[in-house]
C-alpha positions in Angstrom: -12.6 -31.1 75.8 -15.4 -31.5 73.2 -15.3 -35.3 72.8 -15.2 -35.8 76.6 -18.2 -33.5 77.0 -20.1 -35.4 74.3 -19.4 -38.7 75.9 -20.4 -37.5 79.3 -23.7 -36.0 77.9 -24.6 -39.2 75.9 -23.9 -41.4 79.0 -26.1 -39.2 81.2 -28.8 -39.1 78.5 -28.7 -42.8 78.1 -28.9 -43.4 81.8 -31.8 -40.9 82.3 -33.7 -42.3 79.3 -33.4 -46.0 80.4 -34.4 -45.1 84.0 -37.4 -42.9 83.2 -38.5 -44.1 79.8 -37.9 -47.9 79.6 -39.0 -49.6 76.5 -40.6 -46.4 75.1 -38.9 -46.3 71.7 -39.5 -48.6 68.9 -36.4 -47.6 67.1 -33.6 -45.0 67.3 -32.1 -43.7 64.1 -28.8 -41.8 64.2 -28.7 -40.2 60.8 -25.7 -38.7 59.1 -23.6 -38.7 62.2 -20.0 -37.4 61.6 -17.3 -40.0 61.3 -15.9 -39.2 64.8 -19.2 -40.3 66.2 -18.1 -43.9 65.7 -15.3 -43.4 68.3 -17.8 -42.0 70.8 -20.3 -44.7 70.0 -17.7 -47.4 70.8 -17.2 -45.8 74.3 -20.9 -45.5 75.0 -22.2 -48.8 73.6 -21.1 -50.9 76.7 -23.2 -48.8 79.0 -26.4 -48.7 76.9 -29.1 -51.1 78.0 -29.0 -54.2 75.7 -32.7 -53.8 74.7 -32.1 -50.2 73.7 -28.9 -51.1 71.9 -30.6 -53.5 69.6 -33.0 -50.6 68.5 -30.2 -48.2 67.6 -29.2 -47.9 63.9 -26.4 -45.5 62.9 -27.1 -44.6 59.3 -25.2 -42.9 56.5 -25.8 -42.8 52.8 -29.1 -41.9 51.4 -30.2 -45.4 50.2 -29.5 -47.0 53.6 -31.2 -44.2 55.5 -34.4 -44.5 53.3 -34.4 -48.3 53.5 -34.1 -48.3 57.3 -36.8 -45.5 57.7 -39.2 -47.4 55.4 -39.1 -50.4 57.7 -41.0 -48.4 60.3 -42.3 -45.2 58.7 -44.7 -44.8 55.7 -43.1 -43.0 52.7 -45.7 -40.1 53.0 -44.3 -39.4 56.5 -40.6 -39.5 55.7 -39.2 -36.1 54.9 -37.9 -35.5 51.3 -34.5 -34.8 52.7 -34.3 -38.6 53.4 -36.0 -39.6 50.1 -39.6 -39.7 51.3 -42.7 -37.8 50.3 -43.6 -36.2 53.6 -43.3 -32.6 54.7 -39.7 -31.2 54.8 -37.9 -31.2 58.1 -39.2 -28.5 60.4 -42.5 -28.0 58.6 -44.8 -30.4 60.5 -47.3 -28.9 63.0 -45.6 -30.8 65.8 -42.1 -29.5 64.9 -43.3 -25.9 64.7 -45.1 -26.2 68.1 -41.9 -27.7 69.6 -39.8 -24.9 68.1 -42.1 -22.2 69.5 -42.1 -23.9 72.9 -38.3 -24.0 72.9 -38.1 -20.3 71.9 -40.6 -19.5 74.7 -38.7 -21.4 77.3 -35.3 -19.9 76.2 -36.6 -16.3 76.4 -38.6 -16.7 79.6 -35.6 -18.5 81.3 -33.7 -15.3 80.8 -36.6 -13.1 81.9 -37.6 -11.8 78.4 -40.5 -12.0 76.1 -40.0 -13.8 72.8 -40.0 -11.8 69.6 -43.5 -13.1 68.8 -44.8 -12.0 72.2 -43.1 -8.6 71.8 -44.8 -8.1 68.5 -48.2 -9.0 70.0 -47.4 -7.3 73.3 -49.4 -10.1 74.8 -48.9 -13.3 76.8 -47.9 -16.2 74.5 -50.0 -19.3 74.0 -47.8 -21.3 76.5 -48.1 -18.7 79.3 -51.8 -18.4 78.5 -52.3 -22.1 78.8 -50.4 -22.3 82.0 -52.3 -19.4 83.5 -55.6 -20.9 82.4 -54.8 -24.2 84.0 -53.8 -22.5 87.2 -57.0 -20.5 87.2 -59.1 -23.7 86.6 -57.4 -25.4 89.5 -58.4 -22.7 91.9 -61.9 -23.0 93.3 -64.2 -20.4 92.0 -61.7 -18.7 89.8 -63.2 -17.9 86.4 -61.1 -19.1 83.5 -63.2 -18.0 80.6 -61.0 -15.2 79.4 -57.3 -14.6 79.0 -55.9 -14.6 82.6 -53.6 -11.6 82.0 -52.0 -9.5 79.3 -48.7 -7.7 79.3 
């Protein structure tokens, strides 16, 4: 059942996060969550660490979202989708890098090259970086050129 799976996932994620990343977040914004999220949130709130719980804000409505984000984020960094003047969602360098890494990991997990790698017929930047690091860690192994090409 979907709700049960969501509750289980959020409980596990909250537990993992509080164990491995205590006090790492300055604020947690849950934006435009569907109405049924309120039911799930009521189940989960009792197991969330109190110091984390006070950082969580569930936000709906454009003006409330923008006001809450502005408390912590400059307007030029808030995406226009939320009323700011920053880059649109998905267009920052970090978001593109993360999207590329996720695509890489998904394709390689299944033993395939990503479409970008197929087009280049070459190792992707992530495989290249990993191979370069491995070459650097081996004594005497030169790491001045691409370690391999497909």
